[in-house]
Backbone bond lengths (Angstrom), bond angles and torsions (degrees), N, CA, C in turn:
res aa  C-N    CA-C-N  psi(-1)  N-CA   C-N-CA  omega(-1)  CA-C   N-CA-C  phi
1 X - - - 1.481 - - 1.450 108.98 -
2 X 1.344 114.45 127.82 1.469 118.61 177.99 1.408 111.07 -108.55
3 X 1.332 117.90 149.26 1.472 124.14 176.44 1.506 110.29 79.97
4 X 1.293 112.16 -174.43 1.435 121.69 179.89 1.527 112.93 -80.58
5 X 1.322 117.38 133.79 1.478 116.25 -178.48 1.560 107.28 -75.04
6 X 1.347 117.53 160.21 1.410 121.58 173.36 1.494 113.35 -65.78
7 X 1.395 113.22 129.58 1.540 113.95 177.44 1.471 104.81 -137.25
8 X 1.270 117.61 141.38 1.449 129.53 -177.96 1.524 112.27 -130.58
9 X 1.330 116.33 116.31 1.415 120.26 178.93 1.528 106.08 -75.27
10 X 1.334 116.52 120.26 1.481 122.69 -173.28 1.605 109.33 -103.17
11 X 1.255 117.97 -30.46 1.431 122.10 -175.90 1.459 115.08 -166.77
12 X 1.326 115.93 159.74 1.452 124.80 170.19 1.494 106.72 -110.42
13 X 1.342 121.20 128.39 1.393 128.22 -173.55 1.493 111.89 -101.19
14 X 1.420 117.27 126.14 1.449 120.82 176.90 1.465 108.88 -109.53
15 X 1.336 119.10 129.52 1.410 121.87 173.67 1.571 108.21 -77.98
16 X 1.330 115.45 150.74 1.468 119.36 -171.12 1.505 108.42 -151.79
17 X 1.340 113.64 158.07 1.509 116.65 175.25 1.694 104.58 -76.54
18 X 1.300 114.92 -24.09 1.532 119.79 176.72 1.474 111.57 -149.91
19 X 1.308 115.52 100.77 1.480 121.98 -168.85 1.584 109.45 -62.69
20 X 1.296 120.89 -35.60 1.412 123.11 177.17 1.517 114.67 -65.15
21 X 1.322 115.21 -42.36 1.436 120.13 177.36 1.525 114.29 -65.29
22 X 1.298 114.32 -43.32 1.468 120.26 178.79 1.566 109.36 -68.54
23 X 1.246 117.85 -44.03 1.475 120.39 179.18 1.506 110.69 -63.46
24 X 1.375 119.26 -29.93 1.344 122.28 176.65 1.505 112.30 -70.87
25 X 1.319 117.88 -33.73 1.445 123.00 176.45 1.565 108.20 -64.48
26 X 1.324 114.32 -50.00 1.505 112.97 -176.58 1.535 112.89 -73.74
27 X 1.347 119.20 -24.86 1.427 122.20 169.77 1.566 111.15 -58.82
28 X 1.294 116.62 -48.71 1.435 121.35 176.19 1.520 114.88 -64.48
29 X 1.402 112.94 -40.48 1.428 114.33 177.20 1.466 117.77 -64.06
30 X 1.375 116.52 -45.80 1.412 118.88 -172.66 1.563 111.96 -101.99
31 X 1.313 121.49 -8.76 1.367 120.40 175.13 1.512 110.66 82.14
32 X 1.300 120.83 18.22 1.486 127.72 -176.68 1.440 116.97 -82.95
33 X 1.269 121.43 167.32 1.452 124.41 -176.06 1.561 108.84 -108.45
34 X 1.272 114.83 154.87 1.515 121.09 178.73 1.519 106.95 -83.49
35 X 1.274 117.72 121.14 1.456 123.61 178.86 1.438 113.26 -93.31
36 X 1.330 120.21 -33.19 1.449 126.46 179.03 1.554 108.70 -155.68
37 X 1.412 112.52 135.28 1.434 114.70 177.38 1.560 105.77 -139.41
38 X 1.346 112.62 128.20 1.453 120.77 175.64 1.530 105.37 -136.99
39 X 1.364 114.93 171.14 1.465 115.01 174.29 1.514 108.34 -61.47
40 X 1.259 113.50 126.73 1.570 122.15 169.25 1.589 105.28 76.88
41 X 1.356 120.46 15.71 1.517 116.87 177.90 1.589 105.77 -157.52
42 X 1.315 111.73 129.78 1.464 117.24 175.71 1.552 106.63 -141.28
43 X 1.389 113.62 137.41 1.417 120.48 174.65 1.608 110.31 -114.78
44 X 1.312 117.21 131.35 1.514 115.64 171.93 1.461 106.25 -122.15
45 X 1.382 117.30 156.42 1.430 123.44 -178.06 1.433 112.30 -142.95
46 X 1.345 118.65 161.16 1.429 120.66 175.97 1.583 111.57 -70.52
47 X 1.283 116.93 143.30 1.451 117.98 -173.06 1.554 117.59 -58.72
48 X 1.327 115.71 -16.91 1.490 119.45 -179.86 1.506 112.86 -111.32
49 X 1.408 117.03 19.19 1.432 125.15 177.24 1.513 112.75 91.16
50 X 1.282 114.24 -179.18 1.504 121.09 -179.40 1.498 109.18 105.22
51 X 1.283 114.33 173.11 1.470 119.69 -178.18 1.516 114.09 -61.50
52 X 1.241 115.70 140.21 1.506 120.78 -176.61 1.477 112.53 -115.68
53 X 1.362 116.65 -164.02 1.362 123.38 177.06 1.555 107.85 -121.34
54 X 1.303 114.20 145.12 1.443 118.99 175.95 1.490 109.59 -125.18
55 X 1.304 119.20 155.15 1.420 121.23 179.85 1.536 109.04 -140.30
56 X 1.395 112.78 135.76 1.456 117.89 -178.69 1.549 107.57 -129.21
57 X 1.349 108.40 138.71 1.427 116.90 179.29 1.547 109.50 -70.84
58 X 1.317 120.94 127.87 1.419 124.45 -177.20 1.555 108.76 -120.83
59 X 1.212 122.20 105.77 1.483 126.76 -175.70 1.507 114.78 -53.29
60 X 1.296 114.76 -27.58 1.536 116.89 178.57 1.491 108.51 -108.93
61 X 1.352 122.90 31.02 1.404 125.02 178.51 1.478 110.54 -58.19
62 X 1.288 114.53 135.99 1.532 120.24 176.40 1.536 104.50 -123.54
63 X 1.319 114.56 124.39 1.474 121.21 179.69 1.561 110.15 -59.19
64 X 1.288 123.80 125.67 1.494 122.98 176.07 1.522 110.53 -71.91
65 X 1.281 114.62 158.32 1.427 125.80 176.41 1.582 110.01 -108.51
66 X 1.291 116.89 131.44 1.480 117.66 176.60 1.413 111.81 -137.73
67 X 1.322 116.62 127.56 1.483 125.65 -9.50 1.456 109.32 -74.09
68 X 1.328 119.14 142.20 1.472 122.35 -174.51 1.560 107.18 -79.88
69 X 1.320 111.03 143.67 1.369 121.61 168.82 1.488 116.61 -95.38
70 X 1.326 122.72 -179.05 1.384 121.57 174.92 1.566 115.27 -50.87
71 X 1.229 123.35 130.82 1.413 132.88 177.42 1.531 114.52 63.97
72 X 1.364 118.12 19.97 1.392 126.72 175.77 1.569 108.81 -101.43
73 X 1.376 117.14 144.15 1.502 119.21 -176.51 1.591 106.09 -68.42
74 X 1.350 117.72 116.09 1.391 121.27 177.66 1.471 115.70 -78.80
75 X 1.309 119.87 160.51 1.476 122.35 171.38 1.502 108.54 -66.57
76 X 1.279 119.14 146.02 1.473 122.09 179.11 1.502 108.08 -100.04
77 X 1.326 120.01 -23.04 1.461 124.09 175.54 1.528 108.28 -164.57
78 X 1.313 114.40 171.71 1.484 117.24 174.73 1.474 107.23 -151.22
79 X 1.353 112.68 156.26 1.549 119.40 -178.50 1.562 106.47 -96.95
80 X 1.339 109.46 139.51 1.538 117.01 168.52 1.467 108.16 -105.69
81 X 1.289 116.75 127.04 1.511 122.26 -176.30 1.575 108.52 -123.71
82 X 1.267 112.95 113.59 1.524 119.80 -179.52 1.513 105.58 -74.85
83 X 1.346 116.16 138.62 1.455 124.53 -179.02 1.561 105.82 -131.70
84 X 1.358 117.11 160.85 1.429 120.49 172.12 1.512 109.21 -92.00
85 X 1.267 124.38 -27.60 1.457 126.02 -179.21 1.519 108.28 -134.16
86 X 1.298 115.04 111.28 1.514 115.69 -177.93 1.514 113.88 -64.61
87 X 1.325 119.28 -43.39 1.355 121.20 -178.54 1.496 113.90 -61.98
88 X 1.374 114.65 -49.35 1.474 117.70 179.51 1.543 111.95 -63.93
89 X 1.350 118.11 -41.90 1.322 121.72 176.24 1.463 117.74 -60.97
90 X 1.339 115.77 -34.70 1.408 123.65 176.55 1.551 113.27 -69.97
91 X 1.340 114.08 -36.04 1.473 119.83 174.31 1.523 112.38 -64.43
92 X 1.431 114.81 -41.88 1.417 120.93 179.95 1.590 107.71 -67.02
93 X 1.264 118.55 -41.68 1.506 122.07 -179.48 1.555 107.59 -58.43
94 X 1.280 116.93 -44.85 1.472 118.69 -176.14 1.567 109.93 -69.82
95 X 1.428 115.23 -38.52 1.443 117.16 176.68 1.482 115.18 -63.81
96 X 1.376 117.66 -25.52 1.418 119.33 -176.76 1.647 107.46 -91.72
97 X 1.238 117.99 -5.20 1.485 118.76 173.16 1.507 117.17 123.60
98 X 1.424 116.34 3.22 1.493 119.63 175.25 1.461 112.06 -71.82
99 X 1.247 115.65 172.19 1.448 123.80 176.72 1.524 106.28 -134.17
100 X 1.370 118.05 131.47 1.421 119.39 174.83 1.517 110.42 -69.16
101 X 1.362 117.46 129.81 1.449 119.99 -179.57 1.506 110.92 -70.07
102 X 1.257 115.26 142.67 1.478 120.07 176.83 1.511 117.17 -58.00
103 X 1.398 113.85 -38.30 1.454 120.37 -175.91 1.574 103.28 -97.65
104 X 1.310 117.91 125.71 1.455 126.26 174.90 1.555 108.36 -122.43
105 X 1.406 117.82 104.80 1.426 119.19 -169.20 1.560 111.78 -86.93
106 X 1.387 120.01 -7.28 1.428 121.93 179.98 1.514 110.53 -141.12
107 X 1.376 117.67 141.99 1.418 122.64 179.48 1.516 116.77 -65.80
108 X 1.380 115.41 -31.21 1.485 121.68 -174.18 1.627 110.46 -99.73
109 X 1.271 117.74 7.02 1.410 123.32 175.36 1.488 111.18 -126.00
110 X 1.305 117.29 147.43 1.475 118.91 175.33 1.560 106.58 -125.70
111 X 1.326 114.71 128.30 1.466 120.13 -179.22 1.574 106.56 -99.84
112 X 1.257 114.96 130.61 1.468 124.62 179.83 1.568 108.04 -121.11
113 X 1.274 115.67 160.63 1.433 124.12 171.69 1.489 111.54 -114.93
114 X 1.354 119.69 130.66 1.394 121.57 177.55 1.517 108.59 -75.51
115 X 1.360 120.28 177.00 1.474 116.94 -178.70 1.504 118.53 -61.24
116 X 1.356 115.90 -19.44 1.485 122.25 176.88 1.519 111.65 -93.55
117 X 1.279 120.36 -0.49 1.435 125.62 -179.35 1.486 117.67 87.37
118 X 1.340 115.47 6.89 1.478 114.64 173.94 1.541 111.72 -70.72
119 X 1.292 120.49 129.63 1.501 118.28 179.57 1.595 109.92 -76.85
120 X 1.324 112.27 146.94 1.419 114.60 169.66 1.545 107.56 -142.21
121 X 1.287 122.04 151.02 1.439 125.32 -175.18 1.547 108.97 -111.69
122 X 1.312 114.51 137.98 1.433 123.93 170.99 1.554 106.07 -108.71
123 X 1.322 115.97 130.05 1.471 119.39 -179.42 1.605 106.01 -144.87
124 X 1.378 109.61 161.98 1.455 118.71 173.66 1.465 107.83 -106.13
125 X 1.322 119.62 149.69 1.543 124.11 -179.81 1.459 108.08 -67.40
């Protein structure tokens, strides 16, 4: 085999204390559809295709702290979500179960925490 093999990113996987519950939050937040659902595993995807989000139940899940201090469990990644209206999108995020993070590092971006503590950012282009 010569060259780089074909690779396609299909999803980002988030660990959770309860995969179905966290998937339900993101399904409500993004308006996405369930692609696959099994015990301890759920995949959601945009209605018109593309990479989705997957959620797996992790029995030893530890909620991240953002921003993490010394000896606190840090976030391993976060999601950036482009929106057309930051205020309206933020209200929607809170209505679906997100929490506005105490620390906001930028004026034009809002950091929220999902029900399992994963940070995600809403921003306008």
